[in-house]
N, CA, C and O atoms as a GROMACS GRO file, in nm:
protein
  212
    1UNK      N    1  -1.012   0.460  -1.770
    1UNK     CA    2  -0.954   0.326  -1.883
    1UNK      C    3  -0.885   0.337  -1.989
    1UNK      O    4  -0.868   0.424  -2.075
    2UNK      N    5  -0.828   0.180  -1.958
    2UNK     CA    6  -0.767   0.100  -2.084
    2UNK      C    7  -0.837   0.046  -2.185
    2UNK      O    8  -0.934  -0.024  -2.157
    3UNK      N    9  -0.798   0.070  -2.324
    3UNK     CA   10  -0.869   0.046  -2.401
    3UNK      C   11  -0.889  -0.046  -2.485
    3UNK      O   12  -0.950  -0.005  -2.584
    4UNK      N   13  -0.858  -0.184  -2.489
    4UNK     CA   14  -0.831  -0.326  -2.600
    4UNK      C   15  -0.778  -0.281  -2.719
    4UNK      O   16  -0.718  -0.175  -2.735
    5UNK      N   17  -0.803  -0.371  -2.806
    5UNK     CA   18  -0.722  -0.379  -2.969
    5UNK      C   19  -0.893  -0.390  -3.001
    5UNK      O   20  -0.968  -0.313  -3.061
    6UNK      N   21  -0.919  -0.530  -2.927
    6UNK     CA   22  -1.075  -0.534  -3.005
    6UNK      C   23  -1.273  -0.392  -2.960
    6UNK      O   24  -1.393  -0.398  -2.988
    7UNK      N   25  -1.150  -0.261  -2.857
    7UNK     CA   26  -1.232  -0.170  -2.855
    7UNK      C   27  -1.294  -0.173  -2.706
    7UNK      O   28  -1.310  -0.072  -2.637
    8UNK      N   29  -1.320  -0.278  -2.675
    8UNK     CA   30  -1.395  -0.309  -2.520
    8UNK      C   31  -1.295  -0.219  -2.401
    8UNK      O   32  -1.183  -0.170  -2.417
    9UNK      N   33  -1.371  -0.219  -2.296
    9UNK     CA   34  -1.257  -0.074  -2.170
    9UNK      C   35  -1.267  -0.249  -2.107
    9UNK      O   36  -1.351  -0.336  -2.129
   10UNK      N   37  -1.102  -0.250  -1.993
   10UNK     CA   38  -1.081  -0.333  -1.893
   10UNK      C   39  -1.059  -0.186  -1.843
   10UNK      O   40  -1.015  -0.082  -1.892
   11UNK      N   41  -1.134  -0.245  -1.665
   11UNK     CA   42  -0.998  -0.108  -1.556
   11UNK      C   43  -0.904  -0.202  -1.567
   11UNK      O   44  -0.894  -0.320  -1.599
   12UNK      N   45  -0.791  -0.047  -1.504
   12UNK     CA   46  -0.678  -0.118  -1.470
   12UNK      C   47  -0.660  -0.060  -1.308
   12UNK      O   48  -0.645   0.059  -1.279
   13UNK      N   49  -0.662  -0.105  -1.270
   13UNK     CA   50  -0.597  -0.150  -1.111
   13UNK      C   51  -0.388  -0.083  -1.113
   13UNK      O   52  -0.304  -0.053  -1.198
   14UNK      N   53  -0.396  -0.092  -0.942
   14UNK     CA   54  -0.348  -0.048  -0.906
   14UNK      C   55  -0.211  -0.110  -0.983
   14UNK      O   56  -0.139  -0.065  -1.072
   15UNK      N   57  -0.210  -0.258  -0.890
   15UNK     CA   58  -0.095  -0.337  -0.940
   15UNK      C   59  -0.098  -0.337  -1.127
   15UNK      O   60  -0.001  -0.374  -1.194
   16UNK      N   61  -0.197  -0.301  -1.173
   16UNK     CA   62  -0.101  -0.324  -1.301
   16UNK      C   63  -0.025  -0.170  -1.322
   16UNK      O   64   0.073  -0.124  -1.381
   17UNK      N   65  -0.086  -0.142  -1.272
   17UNK     CA   66   0.055   0.037  -1.310
   17UNK      C   67   0.210   0.024  -1.237
   17UNK      O   68   0.323   0.068  -1.258
   18UNK      N   69   0.168  -0.031  -1.175
   18UNK     CA   70   0.317  -0.074  -1.123
   18UNK      C   71   0.394  -0.234  -1.067
   18UNK      O   72   0.465  -0.290  -0.983
   19UNK      N   73   0.267  -0.257  -1.261
   19UNK     CA   74   0.361  -0.461  -1.227
   19UNK      C   75   0.489  -0.390  -1.294
   19UNK      O   76   0.596  -0.406  -1.234
   20UNK      N   77   0.489  -0.328  -1.388
   20UNK     CA   78   0.693  -0.344  -1.424
   20UNK      C   79   0.787  -0.265  -1.357
   20UNK      O   80   0.902  -0.252  -1.400
   21UNK      N   81   0.733  -0.192  -1.216
   21UNK     CA   82   0.829  -0.103  -1.193
   21UNK      C   83   0.874  -0.150  -1.019
   21UNK      O   84   0.814  -0.206  -0.927
   22UNK      N   85   0.987  -0.101  -1.035
   22UNK     CA   86   1.124  -0.216  -0.947
   22UNK      C   87   1.077  -0.125  -0.794
   22UNK      O   88   1.135  -0.017  -0.814
   23UNK      N   89   1.019  -0.113  -0.682
   23UNK     CA   90   1.015  -0.076  -0.577
   23UNK      C   91   1.033  -0.056  -0.480
   23UNK      O   92   0.963  -0.122  -0.403
   24UNK      N   93   1.160   0.067  -0.399
   24UNK     CA   94   1.237   0.012  -0.336
   24UNK      C   95   1.103  -0.029  -0.219
   24UNK      O   96   0.985  -0.005  -0.245
   25UNK      N   97   1.160  -0.107  -0.067
   25UNK     CA   98   1.082  -0.118   0.028
   25UNK      C   99   1.029  -0.036   0.085
   25UNK      O  100   0.912  -0.064   0.111
   26UNK      N  101   1.080   0.111   0.138
   26UNK     CA  102   0.954   0.224   0.140
   26UNK      C  103   0.889   0.263   0.067
   26UNK      O  104   0.789   0.314   0.117
   27UNK      N  105   0.893   0.265  -0.023
   27UNK     CA  106   0.822   0.277  -0.143
   27UNK      C  107   0.706   0.229  -0.157
   27UNK      O  108   0.593   0.260  -0.194
   28UNK      N  109   0.777   0.126  -0.108
   28UNK     CA  110   0.576   0.021  -0.081
   28UNK      C  111   0.504   0.047   0.046
   28UNK      O  112   0.384   0.021   0.037
   29UNK      N  113   0.558   0.108   0.208
   29UNK     CA  114   0.479   0.091   0.256
   29UNK      C  115   0.424   0.189   0.236
   29UNK      O  116   0.301   0.192   0.247
   30UNK      N  117   0.524   0.344   0.187
   30UNK     CA  118   0.447   0.386   0.198
   30UNK      C  119   0.285   0.453   0.083
   30UNK      O  120   0.181   0.509   0.118
   31UNK      N  121   0.324   0.418  -0.030
   31UNK     CA  122   0.204   0.335  -0.037
   31UNK      C  123   0.119   0.278  -0.030
   31UNK      O  124   0.024   0.296  -0.106
   32UNK      N  125   0.120   0.170   0.080
   32UNK     CA  126   0.041   0.107   0.169
   32UNK      C  127  -0.062   0.194   0.222
   32UNK      O  128  -0.184   0.192   0.212
   33UNK      N  129   0.058   0.308   0.310
   33UNK     CA  130   0.045   0.358   0.415
   33UNK      C  131  -0.061   0.464   0.392
   33UNK      O  132  -0.127   0.493   0.492
   34UNK      N  133  -0.109   0.569   0.203
   34UNK     CA  134  -0.138   0.593   0.142
   34UNK      C  135  -0.259   0.593   0.146
   34UNK      O  136  -0.348   0.677   0.164
   35UNK      N  137  -0.246   0.417   0.115
   35UNK     CA  138  -0.340   0.343   0.070
   35UNK      C  139  -0.468   0.332   0.144
   35UNK      O  140  -0.582   0.307   0.104
   36UNK      N  141  -0.399   0.368   0.317
   36UNK     CA  142  -0.494   0.292   0.416
   36UNK      C  143  -0.510   0.169   0.441
   36UNK      O  144  -0.603   0.126   0.509
   37UNK      N  145  -0.386   0.072   0.367
   37UNK     CA  146  -0.394  -0.084   0.431
   37UNK      C  147  -0.338  -0.061   0.536
   37UNK      O  148  -0.380  -0.164   0.587
   38UNK      N  149  -0.276  -0.015   0.618
   38UNK     CA  150  -0.094  -0.001   0.712
   38UNK      C  151  -0.199  -0.013   0.839
   38UNK      O  152  -0.275   0.080   0.864
   39UNK      N  153  -0.198  -0.104   0.898
   39UNK     CA  154  -0.236  -0.069   1.098
   39UNK      C  155  -0.107   0.024   1.157
   39UNK      O  156   0.010   0.044   1.123
   40UNK      N  157  -0.156   0.049   1.214
   40UNK     CA  158  -0.081   0.212   1.302
   40UNK      C  159   0.063   0.071   1.432
   40UNK      O  160   0.034  -0.039   1.478
   41UNK      N  161   0.219   0.162   1.446
   41UNK     CA  162   0.257   0.027   1.446
   41UNK      C  163   0.234   0.074   1.643
   41UNK      O  164   0.275   0.188   1.664
   42UNK      N  165   0.190   0.016   1.746
   42UNK     CA  166   0.143   0.068   1.926
   42UNK      C  167   0.315   0.103   1.896
   42UNK      O  168   0.388   0.063   1.806
   43UNK      N  169   0.345   0.210   2.029
   43UNK     CA  170   0.479   0.300   2.128
   43UNK      C  171   0.461   0.209   2.162
   43UNK      O  172   0.368   0.146   2.112
   44UNK      N  173   0.552   0.146   2.279
   44UNK     CA  174   0.563   0.169   2.384
   44UNK      C  175   0.633   0.283   2.504
   44UNK      O  176   0.747   0.329   2.507
   45UNK      N  177   0.496   0.313   2.613
   45UNK     CA  178   0.496   0.432   2.698
   45UNK      C  179   0.602   0.385   2.768
   45UNK      O  180   0.646   0.488   2.819
   46UNK      N  181   0.668   0.300   2.800
   46UNK     CA  182   0.787   0.284   2.879
   46UNK      C  183   0.769   0.260   3.013
   46UNK      O  184   0.866   0.224   3.081
   47UNK      N  185   0.639   0.277   3.072
   47UNK     CA  186   0.589   0.246   3.212
   47UNK      C  187   0.660   0.145   3.275
   47UNK      O  188   0.725   0.173   3.376
   48UNK      N  189   0.659   0.042   3.235
   48UNK     CA  190   0.745  -0.059   3.241
   48UNK      C  191   0.677  -0.237   3.249
   48UNK      O  192   0.714  -0.354   3.236
   49UNK      N  193   0.530  -0.139   3.284
   49UNK     CA  194   0.424  -0.241   3.273
   49UNK      C  195   0.365  -0.365   3.130
   49UNK      O  196   0.295  -0.463   3.151
   50UNK      N  197   0.415  -0.323   2.996
   50UNK     CA  198   0.342  -0.374   2.928
   50UNK      C  199   0.125  -0.353   2.816
   50UNK      O  200   0.059  -0.380   2.716
   51UNK      N  201   0.128  -0.302   2.923
   51UNK     CA  202  -0.016  -0.230   2.936
   51UNK      C  203  -0.019  -0.157   2.874
   51UNK      O  204   0.071  -0.076   2.899
   52UNK      N  205  -0.104  -0.118   2.758
   52UNK     CA  206  -0.102   0.044   2.692
   52UNK      C  207  -0.240   0.099   2.826
   52UNK      O  208  -0.291   0.021   2.906
   53UNK      N  209  -0.275   0.267   2.813
   53UNK     CA  210  -0.212   0.328   2.944
   53UNK      C  211  -0.414   0.347   2.902
   53UNK      O  212  -0.489   0.408   2.979
   0.00000   0.00000   0.00000
């Protein structure tokens, strides 16, 4: 945990850690996926009716 100049502890978030970093779109997508925040994309089966099996 981070410590302020006053000696009190403050919780550090991922937002704090990555605030000053220039991430590519691919890096952002990877972080979101690793955190489990992404919804898996549905793939089409190619049967032509547009309905899931």
